Phi, psi and omega in degrees: 000126177246138182291125175280177184298321179297318178297317179299320179293321179295319178293320178298316176298321179299314178297318180295324178294322176297316180298325178295329180283337182231065181290151178286119182242041180069244184275352186266049179287145180283148176277100180211132184258332182217150167245121183264122179252117180254133179239132178255122185294320183291314186265345183075009183285137176235123183235148175245136180231153173270185182298335181267014179064028175270131182292133178264310179198171178206158172201169176244126177264106188301326180296336184266354182295131179055032178286125184257008181298127181287345175258025185308308186291327176296320180288320178296320178304312180294317179298313181293320177300316179297318180291322178293322177296318180296328183248032184297334177297329177285311184294320180296338183254021174293146179280054181237137177298136178270146007278147172216162179219158171250127187237136177268133177231155173275181184289353174264012180066024176272134181292124177266319180173163179276130181268320189201130177234125180238126173239177183304315183246356187237133173234124176243116184259330182230152179079154178282147182301320184244041180299131179083003182296321179302314180295317179297319178292320176298316178297318178299316181295319178299315178296322181293323182283346181292000000 
């Protein structure tokens, strides 16, 4: 699944709506660590929530309505990462204390993957921050037990 022009525009409006809720106010950044983005495969609905599960904004991505692709969330993850990277000037200037991240969840609130992580000097747009950590810890534990 490749995002068509309408989908790209809907995601851009979604990002702008989040930015409107968290404008940069100099020193008065909000204490928020994550923005949770939930996508529902059946309805195509995309919602943003804060840490307290309060809705920030929502939209319907028509291209995603009734999508039966079994790799739906993997494809949405890539599409959203690309759009966030493209609009990083907006995301980097959210009035949220850093570090913060945008996380993709399914409609059951299960974490699918990290979309965007911003720290004062570090921005990670693709890949999980601790990708491969489980294997490294397992290898370390095996070496330790020898």
